[in-house]
C-alpha positions, -999 to +999 in steps of 0.1 A: +361+795-733+394+808-746+427+790-752+440+800-718+410+786-700+413+754-721+450+750-710+441+756-674+413+730-676+436+705-692+463+711-665+436+706-638+424+674-653+460+662-656+466+670-620+435+650-610+446+622-633+480+621-615+463+616-582+441+589-595+469+570-612+490+573-580+461+557-561+458+529-587+495+522-584+493+521-546+463+498-549+481+476-574+512+472-551+491+468-519+483+430-521+520+421-527+532+439-496+543+418-467+519+418-438+484+406-427+456+405-452+432+435-451+438+470-438+465+477-412+484+509-404+518+496-414+507+485-449+488+518-453+521+537-447+538+516-473+509+523-498+513+560-491+550+558-500+540+542-534+514+569-539+539+597-532+566+582-554+543+584-584+525+617-575+557+637-568+574+627-600+544+634-622+536+667-606+571+678-613+565+666-648+535+689-651+555+718-638+588+713-656+579+691-686+600+660-682+601+633-709+577+604-703+605+579-703+623+598-676+592+598-654+587+561-658+623+552-650+624+575-619+592+560-605+602+524-612+637+530-596+621+546-565+598+516-561+626+492-566+648+510-540+619+510-515+611+473-522+627+460-490+607+484-468+575+475-488+581+438-481+584+430-518+614+415-535+635+439-556+630+420-588+592+416-584+589+454-574+608+463-607+585+440-626+553+454-611+564+489-620+572+480-656+539+462-660+520+492-646+535+516-671+533+491-700+495+485-694+489+522-689+507+531-722+489+503-741+455+515-729+465+550-739+473+538-774+440+520-777+421+552-767+441+572-792+422+558-821+389+566-804+402+601-797+410+607-833+375+596-844+356+616-817+379+646-820+370+650-857+333+646-852+328+668-822+342+698-840+328+690-874+303+716-886+308+738-855+312+776-860+331+798-836+363+793-817+346+792-783+323+763-793+353+744-807+373+749-775+343+737-754+340+706-775+378+700-773+376+702-735+347+678-734+365+654-757+397+656-737+378+649-705+359+619-720+391+604-734+409+607-701+380+590-683+378+562-709+415+556-706+413+555-668+385+530-669+402+508-695+435+509-678+420+501-644+402+470-658+433+457-676+455+463-646+430+445-623+430+414-646+468+413-647+470+418-609+446+389-603+469+366-623+500+379-605+485+373-570+480+337-578+517+329-574+544+341-552+571+360-571+606+350-561+622+360-593+658+354-604+674+376-630+667+352-659+630+348-649+627+386-646+641+391-681+617+366-695+587+384-679+600+419-689+604+411-726+568+416-737+559+447-715+591+465-724+585+458-761+550+472-756+563+504-741+588+509-770+560+502-795+537+527-779+564+554-777+572+549-815+536+551-825+529+583-805+560+599-820+548+594-855+510+601-850+516+638-855+546+650-876+554+685-889+568+687-924+574+720-942+550+738-918+523+712-925+509+689-898+506+653-909+484+629-890+493+592-894+456+582-891+446+605-920+473+590-943+465+554-933+429+551-920+433+514-915+456+521-886+426+534-866+416+497-862+450+480-865+467+500-837+442+491-809+443+454-820+481+454-818+479+470-783+454+443-773+478+416-786+507+431-766+484+430-735+474+394-743+511+386-746+517+400-711+489+379-696+500+347-714+536+353-701+524+358-665+500+328-666+528+306-681+552+317-654+525+311-627+520+275-639+557+269-641+562+281-606+533+260-594+549+229-610+582+237-594+566+242-560+548+209-563+581+192-573+599+208-543+572+198-519+572+162-532+610+161-531+611+173-495+583+150-484+600+120-500+632+129-484+615+132-450+598+098-454+631+083-465+649+097-435+621+084-412+623+050-427+661+049-422+657+059-386+630+031-383+656+006-395+680+018-369+653+015-342+645-020-354+682-028-350+680-014-315+650-035-307+668-065-322+697-058-299+673-058-269+659-092-280+694-106-283+703-093-248+672-110-234+685-143-249+719-136-235+706-127-200+711-163-187+748-160-196+750-127-179+733-141-148+757-170-148+787-146-150+774-125-122+767-155-100+803-167-107+818-133-097+796-133-066+807-168-055+843-160-061+840-128-040+850-104-069+824-079-059+842-050-075+843-067-109+807-077-104+797-041-099+815-030-130+799-058-150+764-047-139+772-011-148+783-021-182+750-040-187+730-009-175+749+013-200+743-011-229+706-013-220+703+026-219+714+028-255+682+011-266+659+030-243+636+057-258+629+085-233+595+094-248+568+069-257+542+082-281+524+049-290+538+045-325+573+036-337+574+063-364+565+092-340+586+077-313+617+081-335+609+117-346+600+130-311+630+114-294+654+126-321+641+161-318+643+159-280+679+149-282+687+177-306+670+202-283+690+189-253+723+194-272+714+230-278+703+236-242+666+239-252+639+227-228+618+200-245+585+187-232+562+162-249+526+153-243+521+138-277+502+105-280+495+089-313+458+087-322+440+055-314+426+051-349+436+031-380+424+059-403+456+079-398+488+072-417+518+071-394+541+087-420+516+115-426+516+123-389+553+119-389+558+145-416+536+170-398+554+167-364+588+165-381+583+198-399+568+215-368+595+204-345+623+212-370+610+248-375+607+251-337+643+240-333+655+265-359+636+293-342+650+285-308+685+280-322+685+316-335+676+330-300+703+347-279+684+344-245+686+313-223+649+308-218+643+286-248+617+259-249+597+236-272+565+218-263+545+193-283+511+179-273+481+162-288+444+156-281+419+133-296+382+138-294+360+113-314+371+116-350+392+147-345+429+148-337+447+180-326+485+185-327+500+216-310+536+228-310+547+258-290+582+274-289+599+306-279+612+329-305+628+363-310+623+389-338+595+398-361+574+373-380+561+384-414+530+366-427+524+360-463+493+378-475+481+349-497+489+318-477+487+332-441+520+313-435+552+330-422+577+341-448+610+325-443+637+350-432+666+326-439+690+326-468+688+307-501+707+276-489+693+242-484+682+248-448+664+279-459+647+261-487+634+234-464+623+259-438+605+279-464+581+251-474+579+232-441+547+248-429+532+246-464+538+208-464+521+207-430+491+226-443+489+203-474+490+171-452+463+187-429+441+194-459+443+158-470+426+149-437+400+176-442+418+198-416+438+230-414+464+247-393+462+278-371+492+300-362+493+323-332+521+347-322+519+362-287+543+372-260+574+359-278+557+325-282+550+309-316+523+282-316+510+261-344+478+240-340+470+213-366+435+199-368+429+166-385+399+144-391+398+107-396+399+096-433+369+078-446+374+041-453+373+033-489 
């Protein structure tokens, strides 16, 4: 082997390496893309775009010789620009790109110490330039393979931590998460620039001058990586606590709203009881009008009585005051918007269900259905709620019409909210997650189906065991 063949071999390995790293980057981004879990054509096209973004830039780098920083910046910017199509937030996409390059550079730095050690021993005592070049090619290939394996393992561990929480990053949170990986990239760049220096036609190797750095540098790289993991895990726990706080807040608000409506209904029922007591007086007044021949006034009097009685009448009876209030309120709201509303919901005949738990479930389901129908432009809008009970199982189903595309979260299998950052969007975004949590407390679950412009949610509950 001569020097030209060694150069060709190294370029070939680098080309293969570019393809492999592009595949790893696409695989790293794949779980965070919006869409169903598993393989599907749309997500595969998105993964191909990530692959081409990396491969194109680094093949140009092999041909032209761009600076490493330039390549990293270009790829990260391309991924950030394509984040909307990929179904990833702009800030998370930027973070994932920086983490990818930071972990790749740290693994490269860790392998550099091994490369220095093996590079010296593979050529030690060898005679002949051809043998030296063969050993250099072998060492180059082994180090690239070692770095690829190490990098893949480290990136996989980081990816597993990132997948455990949904990244909805604000600028402040993004800066917090970027601090360690960006510092790691800068540290690696500085070390690689001083590993080999030329002074007065003499090559100076940092590891030769300071042998202790052979062990220290990989340890520092490992500490940077550990810092990245600690930062991600800390953020994940913080997000988890915030989500629990939000869910608890929304649930308490819903319970409070239901309780207020229950007080209003109690006042209505009190009014009915008072009217019953006053019925004798009303009958006396009607009899007096009849005897005096004032039939017109008598008719108006009776109409006023009918109107006052209608105020206290609930159109839908569910068998429980809590669910009566919720279903009737949503039915009135639907009528105001011109949405057809039908109910076949009957409260379960069991004391092992909590009325407020059932109320939270149907309140969230019907509220989401109202919002979906409210965004429709067509006139054929409808909401339907029904229930079935079989032995210890209770089934709730809500169906509604909808328009547009529904994007499912890959981790939770729940729809991703398409609304803004306001309060209503906040409530909508965690409504179904609250339903799922309530269902799980009853050893149940929810199933979502989307077909023919109809969105349906089925919630299965089981009776709680008596303590």
